[in-house]
DOMAR-153936 format. One line per 5 residues: for each residue x negated, z negated, y negated of N, C-alpha, C, O. Coordinates in nm, 3 decimals, padded with zeros to 5 digits. Each point is the difference from the previous one (the first is absolute). Layout:
X,Z,Y,X,Z,Y,X,Z,Y,X,Z,Y ~ ...;
END
This chain:
-00.932,-01.170,-06.271,00.117,-00.024,00.066,00.003,00.047,00.143,-00.030,00.116,00.028 ~ 00.068,-00.210,00.069,-00.040,00.039,00.149,00.112,00.121,00.055,00.102,00.018,-00.066 ~ -00.120,00.039,00.152,00.066,00.118,00.069,00.164,-00.036,00.040,00.099,00.069,-00.023 ~ -00.110,-00.210,00.093,00.110,-00.065,00.041,00.131,-00.023,-00.140,00.122,-00.009,00.014 ~ -00.203,00.005,-00.145,00.067,-00.070,-00.100,00.056,00.123,-00.052,00.113,00.011,-00.048;
-00.188,00.068,00.058,00.011,00.200,-00.089,00.089,00.011,00.091,00.098,00.047,-00.057 ~ -00.074,-00.063,00.167,00.127,00.047,00.092,00.119,-00.061,00.004,00.100,00.044,00.058 ~ -00.110,-00.164,-00.129,00.138,-00.081,-00.027,00.042,00.071,-00.103,00.094,00.080,00.002 ~ -00.170,-00.111,-00.106,00.040,00.094,-00.135,00.123,00.126,00.021,00.122,00.008,-00.018 ~ -00.231,00.082,00.064,00.045,00.138,-00.006,00.154,00.006,00.125,00.091,00.083,-00.003;
-00.104,-00.167,00.075,00.110,-00.036,00.109,00.104,-00.091,-00.079,00.109,00.018,00.055 ~ -00.100,-00.075,-00.124,00.082,-00.057,-00.080,00.086,00.117,-00.083,00.120,00.024,00.013 ~ -00.203,00.035,-00.091,00.024,00.094,-00.100,00.089,00.111,00.073,00.103,00.047,-00.048 ~ -00.162,-00.008,00.183,00.112,00.091,00.089,00.101,-00.039,00.039,00.098,00.074,00.005 ~ -00.096,-00.195,00.031,00.111,-00.053,00.073,00.102,-00.033,-00.137,00.120,00.014,00.021;
-00.154,-00.049,-00.131,00.113,00.033,-00.105,00.055,00.138,-00.048,00.109,00.024,-00.053 ~ -00.201,00.049,00.082,00.058,00.098,-00.055,00.067,00.109,00.125,00.047,00.108,-00.037 ~ -00.048,-00.147,00.186,00.039,00.036,00.106,00.158,-00.047,-00.006,00.082,00.067,00.063 ~ -00.041,-00.178,-00.135,00.151,-00.074,-00.038,00.066,00.021,00.182,-00.051,-00.051,00.099 ~ 00.141,00.117,-00.101,00.071,00.033,00.123,-00.046,00.108,00.123,00.061,00.046,00.096;
-00.170,-00.033,-00.136,-00.077,00.101,00.101,-00.084,-00.063,00.077,-00.030,00.048,00.109 ~ -00.021,-00.165,-00.154,-00.121,-00.055,00.054,-00.069,00.015,00.149,-00.118,00.012,00.034 ~ 00.263,-00.017,00.052,-00.037,00.020,00.156,-00.043,00.169,00.003,-00.083,00.041,00.080 ~ 00.133,00.023,-00.150,-00.044,00.149,00.001,-00.127,00.010,-00.042,-00.084,00.065,00.063 ~ 00.056,-00.137,-00.189,-00.151,00.008,-00.056,-00.100,-00.042,00.120,-00.096,00.070,00.034;
00.131,-00.194,00.025,-00.068,-00.067,00.085,-00.049,00.120,00.106,-00.117,00.039,00.004 ~ 00.191,-00.003,00.053,-00.020,00.098,00.112,-00.097,00.134,-00.044,-00.112,00.029,00.042 ~ 00.177,00.025,-00.118,-00.083,00.095,-00.101,-00.135,-00.035,-00.020,-00.081,00.088,00.029 ~ 00.033,-00.201,-00.075,-00.145,-00.059,-00.039,-00.041,-00.023,00.130,-00.117,00.039,00.008 ~ 00.165,-00.095,00.125,-00.089,00.001,00.098,-00.033,00.130,00.069,-00.109,00.022,00.053;
00.231,00.077,-00.058,-00.014,00.119,00.085,-00.133,00.063,-00.094,-00.101,00.028,00.065 ~ 00.099,-00.013,-00.162,-00.105,00.039,-00.127,-00.137,-00.063,00.054,-00.100,00.060,00.040 ~ 00.125,-00.202,-00.051,-00.150,-00.049,00.013,-00.063,00.033,00.178,-00.120,-00.005,00.028 ~ 00.226,00.036,00.067,-00.048,00.008,00.139,-00.057,00.135,-00.020,-00.118,00.027,00.020 ~ 00.203,00.056,-00.060,-00.035,00.155,00.010,-00.161,00.013,-00.062,-00.086,00.064,00.060;
00.062,-00.136,-00.186,-00.126,00.003,-00.081,-00.134,-00.096,00.103,-00.122,00.020,00.006 ~ 00.186,-00.097,00.044,-00.124,-00.063,00.114,-00.015,00.054,00.143,-00.085,-00.037,00.081 ~ 00.189,00.137,-00.062,00.000,00.093,00.154,-00.153,00.059,-00.024,-00.087,-00.009,00.087 ~ 00.073,00.054,-00.180,-00.150,00.073,00.021,-00.090,-00.023,-00.128,00.010,00.039,-00.117 ~ -00.098,-00.116,00.181,-00.124,-00.077,-00.044,-00.036,00.097,-00.177,00.014,-00.030,-00.119;
-00.055,00.129,00.183,-00.046,00.121,-00.130,00.114,-00.008,-00.112,-00.036,00.001,-00.117 ~ 00.137,-00.006,00.139,00.113,00.025,-00.108,00.014,-00.159,-00.068,00.020,-00.001,-00.121 ~ -00.027,-00.115,00.181,-00.022,-00.127,-00.056,-00.099,-00.008,-00.093,00.017,-00.019,-00.121 ~ -00.157,00.038,00.200,-00.118,00.011,-00.086,00.006,00.093,-00.143,-00.052,-00.043,-00.102 ~ 00.097,00.127,00.105,00.058,00.065,-00.122,00.048,-00.039,-00.076,-00.038,00.008,-00.116;
00.154,-00.073,00.158,00.052,-00.058,-00.133,-00.039,-00.134,-00.060,00.022,-00.039,-00.114 ~ -00.100,-00.043,00.241,-00.045,-00.114,-00.051,-00.133,-00.008,-00.057,-00.053,-00.106,-00.035 ~ 00.000,00.220,00.026,-00.116,00.073,-00.073,-00.009,-00.025,-00.171,00.078,00.042,-00.086 ~ -00.217,-00.135,00.067,00.084,-00.022,-00.160,-00.071,00.102,-00.060,00.040,00.040,-00.109 ~ -00.185,00.032,00.183,-00.057,00.150,-00.056,00.109,00.085,-00.016,-00.051,00.107,-00.032;
00.136,-00.097,00.035,00.105,00.155,00.054,00.098,-00.039,-00.137,00.076,-00.093,-00.026 ~ -00.115,00.202,-00.037,00.132,-00.014,-00.113,00.126,00.009,00.045,00.052,00.050,00.099 ~ 00.002,-00.132,-00.230,00.146,-00.052,00.023,00.111,00.148,00.002,00.102,-00.015,00.068 ~ -00.117,00.126,-00.126,00.066,00.114,-00.011,00.025,00.049,00.126,00.107,00.039,00.048 ~ -00.258,-00.047,00.017,-00.027,00.084,00.118,00.121,-00.077,00.111,00.074,00.058,00.079;
-00.084,-00.196,-00.104,00.117,-00.075,00.081,00.089,00.030,-00.047,00.070,00.060,00.081 ~ -00.020,-00.069,-00.189,00.137,00.045,-00.051,00.077,00.090,00.071,00.113,-00.006,00.049 ~ -00.241,00.133,-00.055,00.049,00.130,00.003,00.048,-00.008,00.177,00.090,00.073,00.041 ~ -00.149,-00.152,00.033,00.008,00.033,00.145,00.141,-00.072,-00.006,00.096,00.064,00.044 ~ -00.073,-00.197,-00.095,00.151,-00.066,00.029,00.097,00.103,-00.024,00.100,-00.002,00.071;
-00.110,00.088,-00.151,00.093,00.077,-00.063,00.008,00.084,00.086,00.111,00.017,00.051 ~ -00.210,00.053,-00.011,00.041,00.084,00.094,00.037,-00.060,00.175,00.062,00.075,00.075 ~ -00.083,-00.138,-00.053,00.021,-00.056,00.102,00.137,-00.107,00.036,00.065,-00.015,00.103 ~ -00.052,-00.061,-00.257,00.128,-00.085,00.032,00.138,00.017,-00.098,00.100,-00.070,00.011 ~ -00.117,00.185,-00.116,00.113,00.020,-00.084,00.093,00.063,00.112,-00.024,00.086,00.084;
00.128,-00.152,-00.108,00.129,00.060,00.054,00.042,-00.035,00.164,00.106,00.028,00.056 ~ -00.236,-00.106,00.006,00.009,-00.091,00.083,-00.001,-00.141,-00.002,00.005,-00.065,00.105 ~ -00.010,00.023,-00.192,00.030,-00.163,-00.038,00.092,00.017,-00.092,00.021,00.112,-00.047 ~ 00.064,-00.249,-00.001,00.072,-00.011,-00.139,-00.077,00.000,-00.107,-00.116,-00.037,00.018 ~ 00.146,00.064,-00.113,-00.045,00.026,-00.100,-00.117,-00.129,-00.053,-00.120,-00.002,-00.027;
00.241,-00.108,00.030,-00.046,-00.152,-00.030,-00.160,-00.017,00.060,-00.095,-00.037,-00.069 ~ 00.089,00.072,00.212,-00.133,-00.012,00.083,-00.115,00.117,-00.040,-00.122,-00.014,-00.010 ~ 00.203,00.133,-00.007,-00.111,00.083,-00.057,-00.062,-00.015,-00.137,-00.112,00.046,-00.020 ~ 00.178,-00.109,-00.075,-00.028,-00.071,-00.110,-00.094,-00.115,00.005,-00.100,-00.023,-00.069 ~ 00.145,-00.030,00.147,-00.107,-00.181,00.063,-00.125,00.049,00.015,-00.093,-00.043,-00.068;
00.080,00.137,00.158,-00.097,00.072,00.030,-00.102,00.037,-00.094,-00.112,-00.041,-00.029 ~ 00.193,00.138,-00.009,-00.092,00.064,-00.147,-00.050,-00.098,-00.069,-00.115,00.006,-00.041 ~ 00.208,-00.127,00.016,-00.083,-00.097,-00.079,-00.092,-00.076,00.035,-00.084,-00.042,-00.079 ~ 00.087,00.011,00.219,-00.131,-00.044,00.028,-00.110,00.105,00.000,-00.118,-00.034,-00.010 ~ 00.141,00.111,00.017,-00.090,00.120,00.006,-00.080,-00.001,-00.158,-00.123,-00.003,-00.010;
00.202,00.006,-00.089,-00.015,00.011,-00.098,-00.087,-00.128,-00.047,-00.104,00.023,-00.061 ~ 00.145,-00.165,00.089,-00.073,-00.102,-00.048,-00.102,-00.017,00.084,-00.045,-00.114,00.010 ~ -00.014,00.225,00.070,-00.133,-00.053,00.123,00.025,-00.124,00.055,-00.066,-00.102,-00.018 ~ 00.197,00.121,00.106,00.033,-00.126,00.100,00.070,00.047,00.124,00.079,-00.077,00.055 ~ -00.098,00.187,-00.009,00.045,00.058,00.079,-00.063,-00.065,00.164,00.059,00.001,00.109;
-00.183,-00.048,-00.139,-00.053,-00.080,00.137,00.070,-00.095,00.001,-00.019,-00.052,00.109 ~ 00.112,-00.022,-00.182,00.079,-00.148,00.007,00.098,00.049,00.097,00.038,-00.083,00.083 ~ 00.014,00.207,-00.075,00.122,00.022,00.030,-00.001,-00.076,00.154,00.114,-00.044,00.019 ~ -00.179,00.022,00.063,00.025,-00.103,00.096,00.077,-00.108,-00.005,00.097,-00.042,00.063 ~ -00.194,-00.012,-00.198,00.029,-00.107,-00.016,00.167,-00.024,-00.080,00.080,-00.091,00.021;
-00.069,00.203,-00.112,00.133,-00.006,-00.015,00.136,00.001,00.097,00.113,-00.047,-00.009 ~ -00.180,00.122,00.102,00.141,00.037,00.112,-00.014,-00.153,00.053,00.113,-00.049,00.002 ~ -00.188,-00.023,00.031,00.021,-00.122,00.062,00.092,-00.078,-00.072,00.115,-00.035,00.024 ~ -00.218,00.009,-00.148,00.086,-00.086,-00.120,00.165,00.042,-00.020,00.081,-00.092,00.002 ~ -00.040,00.211,-00.018,00.150,00.055,-00.008,00.061,-00.048,00.093,00.104,-00.063,-00.018;
-00.174,00.090,00.170,00.086,-00.049,00.102,00.031,-00.147,00.010,00.101,-00.038,00.058 ~ -00.187,-00.046,-00.116,00.022,-00.155,00.015,00.085,-00.037,-00.094,00.098,-00.066,00.033 ~ -00.120,00.108,-00.190,00.081,00.012,-00.095,00.182,00.025,00.031,00.098,-00.065,-00.037 ~ -00.110,00.175,00.112,00.127,00.057,00.048,00.067,-00.103,00.082,00.115,-00.026,-00.034 ~ -00.172,-00.048,00.150,00.046,-00.027,00.122,00.019,-00.171,-00.085,00.106,-00.059,00.021;
-00.191,00.005,-00.095,00.062,-00.105,-00.084,00.142,-00.004,-00.114,00.082,-00.085,-00.037 ~ -00.109,00.216,00.011,00.163,00.035,-00.059,00.101,00.034,00.073,00.112,-00.007,-00.050 ~ -00.128,00.053,00.189,00.127,00.001,00.111,00.009,-00.116,00.061,00.096,-00.027,00.071 ~ -00.183,-00.046,-00.089,00.032,-00.130,00.099,-00.071,00.031,00.140,00.012,-00.094,00.079 ~ -00.079,00.197,-00.034,-00.028,00.048,00.112,-00.200,-00.063,00.038,-00.065,-00.056,-00.088;
00.025,00.075,00.186,-00.091,-00.005,00.036,-00.041,00.061,00.104,00.060,-00.006,00.107 ~ -00.180,00.079,-00.128,-00.095,00.121,00.090,-00.091,-00.118,00.059,-00.051,-00.101,-00.049 ~ 00.053,00.169,00.199,-00.093,-00.067,00.121,-00.055,00.125,00.048,00.048,00.113,00.015 ~ -00.156,-00.161,00.003,-00.078,00.096,00.089,00.015,-00.041,00.121,-00.005,-00.123,00.013 ~ 00.028,00.212,00.124,-00.008,-00.049,00.155,-00.096,00.073,00.030,-00.001,00.119,-00.032;
-00.074,-00.162,00.082,-00.124,00.056,00.102,-00.018,-00.040,00.121,-00.008,-00.121,00.023 ~ -00.003,00.231,00.099,00.012,-00.011,00.110,-00.068,00.085,00.088,00.006,00.121,-00.022 ~ -00.093,-00.177,00.153,-00.036,00.073,00.039,00.029,00.135,00.042,-00.084,00.089,00.002 ~ 00.237,-00.072,00.040,00.049,00.110,00.063,00.103,00.010,-00.094,00.012,-00.096,-00.077 ~ 00.090,00.224,00.062,00.132,00.008,-00.069,00.104,-00.072,00.051,00.008,-00.009,00.122;
00.062,-00.036,-00.183,00.076,-00.116,00.014,00.151,00.074,00.020,00.038,00.108,-00.045 ~ 00.024,-00.196,00.118,00.145,00.092,00.000,00.118,-00.047,-00.098,00.017,-00.121,-00.006 ~ 00.056,00.194,-00.061,00.093,-00.032,-00.122,00.061,-00.115,00.039,-00.014,-00.072,-00.099 ~ 00.086,-00.004,00.200,00.033,-00.110,00.033,-00.100,-00.116,-00.063,00.026,-00.080,-00.089 ~ -00.138,00.096,00.159,-00.094,-00.126,00.002,-00.038,-00.014,-00.209,-00.017,-00.104,-00.065;
00.016,00.253,00.014,-00.017,-00.019,-00.124,00.125,-00.061,-00.046,-00.014,-00.096,-00.076 ~ 00.119,00.126,00.103,00.095,-00.042,-00.071,00.046,-00.171,00.028,00.076,-00.063,-00.073 ~ -00.139,00.012,00.195,00.014,-00.100,00.018,-00.098,-00.090,-00.082,00.035,-00.109,-00.045 ~ -00.184,00.171,00.025,-00.067,-00.089,-00.090,00.054,-00.004,-00.151,00.000,-00.109,-00.058 ~ 00.041,00.211,-00.002,00.074,00.046,-00.141,00.089,-00.135,00.007,-00.037,-00.095,-00.068;
00.161,00.081,00.151,00.086,-00.129,00.002,-00.029,-00.067,00.017,00.084,-00.084,-00.033 ~ -00.190,00.024,00.085,-00.071,-00.102,00.017,-00.093,-00.038,-00.140,-00.006,-00.109,-00.057 ~ -00.035,00.183,00.037,-00.075,-00.007,-00.195,00.084,-00.011,-00.090,-00.019,-00.053,-00.109 ~ 00.125,00.105,00.150,00.099,-00.007,-00.112,00.077,-00.144,-00.015,00.040,-00.048,-00.106 ~ -00.031,00.000,00.216,00.030,-00.138,-00.003,-00.081,-00.082,-00.048,00.029,-00.104,-00.058;
-00.125,00.141,00.078,-00.152,-00.116,-00.016,00.007,00.005,-00.123,00.030,-00.106,-00.054 ~ -00.060,00.254,-00.059,-00.021,-00.004,-00.132,00.134,-00.001,-00.085,-00.016,-00.042,-00.115 ~ 00.107,00.069,00.140,00.157,00.022,-00.028,-00.015,00.069,-00.095,00.009,-00.033,-00.118 ~ -00.044,00.173,00.180,00.024,00.093,-00.122,-00.008,00.096,00.076,-00.017,-00.027,00.119 ~ 00.026,00.162,-00.155,00.005,00.138,00.077,-00.153,00.024,00.032,-00.096,-00.040,-00.066;
00.095,00.116,00.186,-00.180,00.012,00.012,00.019,00.130,00.071,00.090,00.034,00.076 ~ -00.211,00.040,-00.124,00.006,00.173,00.003,-00.127,-00.013,00.108,-00.084,-00.079,-00.043 ~ 00.052,00.133,00.164,-00.102,00.002,00.064,-00.061,00.096,00.027,00.060,00.101,00.036 ~ -00.201,-00.105,-00.047,-00.106,00.159,-00.011,-00.072,-00.055,00.153,-00.059,-00.107,00.021 ~ 00.085,00.212,00.068,-00.055,-00.023,00.115,-00.123,00.060,00.046,-00.008,00.118,-00.035;
-00.095,-00.162,00.104,-00.112,00.057,-00.042,-00.061,-00.013,00.182,00.006,-00.093,00.081 ~ -00.045,00.191,-00.074,-00.071,-00.043,00.149,-00.158,-00.014,-00.013,-00.058,00.099,-00.045 ~ 00.003,-00.179,00.070,-00.144,-00.067,00.010,-00.029,00.004,00.136,00.046,-00.100,00.055 ~ -00.099,00.171,00.017,-00.089,-00.041,00.139,-00.079,-00.122,00.053,-00.006,-00.061,00.107 ~ -00.048,00.052,-00.222,-00.126,-00.071,00.008,00.076,-00.142,00.010,-00.079,-00.092,00.020;
00.196,00.059,-00.028,00.050,-00.136,00.025,00.017,-00.049,00.146,-00.006,-00.119,00.031 ~ 00.025,00.216,00.051,-00.009,00.004,00.145,00.135,-00.057,00.015,00.047,00.058,00.099 ~ 00.032,-00.133,-00.139,00.132,-00.061,00.021,00.051,-00.051,-00.106,-00.052,-00.005,-00.112 ~ 00.187,-00.045,00.155,00.052,-00.100,-00.152,00.022,00.089,-00.121,-00.021,00.121,-00.011 ~ 00.070,-00.211,-00.081,00.018,00.056,-00.138,-00.091,-00.087,-00.129,-00.058,-00.109,00.001;
00.072,00.192,-00.087,-00.027,-00.061,-00.129,00.098,00.016,-00.092,00.062,00.106,00.000 ~ -00.037,-00.188,-00.075,00.109,00.027,-00.092,-00.048,-00.059,-00.159,-00.013,-00.120,-00.024 ~ -00.002,00.194,-00.045,-00.079,00.017,-00.177,00.139,-00.024,-00.094,00.109,00.051,00.024 ~ -00.137,-00.129,-00.120,00.080,00.027,-00.115,-00.081,-00.067,-00.123,-00.001,-00.118,00.036 ~ -00.055,00.122,-00.137,-00.049,00.010,-00.113,-00.082,-00.131,00.080,-00.109,00.014,00.055;
00.184,-00.139,-00.063,-00.104,-00.144,-00.003,00.042,-00.021,00.176,-00.068,-00.090,00.050 ~ 00.146,00.143,00.026,00.033,-00.065,00.092,-00.054,00.102,00.132,00.042,00.116,-00.003 ~ -00.128,-00.152,00.111,-00.052,00.046,00.126,00.047,-00.062,00.124,-00.031,-00.114,00.032 ~ 00.095,00.180,00.026,00.063,-00.046,00.157,-00.096,00.038,00.086,00.025,00.120,00.010 ~ -00.145,-00.148,00.080,-00.055,00.065,00.071,00.030,-00.031,00.168,00.001,-00.116,00.041;
00.019,00.209,00.031,00.007,-00.100,00.127,-00.056,00.133,00.129,00.024,00.004,00.120 ~ -00.092,00.077,-00.196,-00.060,00.076,00.081,-00.120,-00.032,00.113,-00.046,-00.113,-00.004 ~ 00.014,00.168,00.065,-00.084,-00.035,00.121,-00.153,-00.002,-00.067,-00.090,-00.080,00.024 ~ 00.090,00.166,-00.095,-00.139,-00.014,-00.056,-00.061,-00.112,-00.137,-00.109,-00.034,-00.046 ~ 00.233,00.008,00.024,-00.046,-00.154,-00.091,00.008,-00.099,00.112,-00.086,-00.088,-00.004;
00.163,00.084,00.094,-00.007,-00.125,00.134,-00.149,00.016,00.060,-00.065,-00.101,00.027 ~ 00.028,00.193,-00.012,-00.119,00.051,00.068,-00.129,-00.066,-00.121,-00.079,-00.091,00.024 ~ 00.088,00.155,-00.132,-00.059,-00.096,-00.097,-00.061,-00.125,-00.036,-00.114,-00.044,-00.017 ~ 00.280,-00.013,00.010,-00.010,-00.134,00.003,-00.052,-00.080,00.159,-00.044,-00.114,00.019 ~ 00.065,00.204,00.057,-00.050,-00.068,00.147,-00.132,-00.017,00.007,-00.049,-00.098,00.057;
-00.037,00.210,-00.125,-00.140,00.030,-00.002,-00.060,-00.116,-00.090,-00.098,-00.066,00.035 ~ 00.165,00.047,-00.150,-00.033,-00.108,-00.109,-00.018,-00.140,00.067,-00.110,-00.056,-00.003 ~ 00.229,-00.006,00.068,00.002,-00.097,00.054,-00.104,-00.029,00.074,-00.074,-00.097,-00.013 ~ 00.065,00.216,00.122,-00.110,00.022,00.137,-00.120,-00.082,-00.077,-00.027,-00.119,00.006 ~ -00.025,00.207,-00.070,-00.117,-00.027,-00.105,-00.018,-00.108,-00.070,-00.115,-00.039,-00.022;
00.209,-00.020,-00.021,-00.043,-00.124,-00.099,00.048,-00.124,00.088,-00.025,-00.114,-00.039 ~ 00.068,00.127,00.113,00.024,-00.130,00.116,-00.130,-00.034,00.094,-00.062,00.073,00.077 ~ 00.045,-00.222,-00.116,-00.127,-00.035,00.100,00.003,-00.041,00.128,00.091,-00.082,00.014 ~ -00.158,00.105,00.103,-00.022,-00.017,00.136,-00.005,-00.104,00.008,-00.087,-00.049,-00.072 ~ 00.165,-00.047,00.152,-00.014,-00.129,00.019,-00.043,00.003,00.160,00.059,00.070,00.081;
-00.178,-00.160,-00.045,-00.059,00.007,00.133,-00.082,-00.144,-00.024,00.024,-00.090,-00.082 ~ -00.128,00.099,00.182,-00.087,-00.074,00.049,-00.107,-00.017,-00.138,-00.031,-00.103,-00.059 ~ -00.001,00.209,00.041,-00.054,00.049,-00.127,00.056,00.031,-00.086,00.110,00.054,00.011 ~ -00.190,-00.085,-00.165,00.118,00.042,-00.109,-00.170,00.092,-00.093,-00.121,-00.026,-00.004 ~ 00.197,00.116,-00.043,-00.131,00.088,-00.067,00.117,00.065,-00.113,00.123,00.000,-00.003;
-00.227,00.052,-00.082,00.096,00.096,-00.109,-00.005,00.142,00.023,-00.079,00.023,00.092 ~ 00.129,00.076,-00.135,-00.028,00.099,00.050,-00.099,00.092,-00.076,-00.035,00.107,00.049;
END
């Protein structure tokens, strides 16, 4: 079974268990996932198949018991006991996607070369809300390599108005077009 399918299976089960606290569980899962990936050695410890699951469970107990809800704590313990802790990022992504579908919302990633004003982000959110006919959650990211403009991504949709992409398209067009003149030649 692929990692994506495994993530979906665990995410569906957790969403069923979360019931009325689904949004809080999503927030906790994202915070735990971010914290574990912040330090590469910590993530390598949990993702390593050669490290005994009991050691991983002990570390989860010491660091997370009482700091997250009992449901998330038990879920992380289950992932660890089933030797699926390395699938946590897939589970978090699938959980957010399933919760978005359930709540009738869409998460979009908004990349820009510099930090955008909140009014601009709100204007983009409202435009996307009218386009998709659903609630929009915007995750803003700064990506200096874009040079200018924005990129909006959401599952199967990508709107790219960045200067970087425009320059790449211009380069491709210039390299693929033939120059006409008195003499014709191949590149």
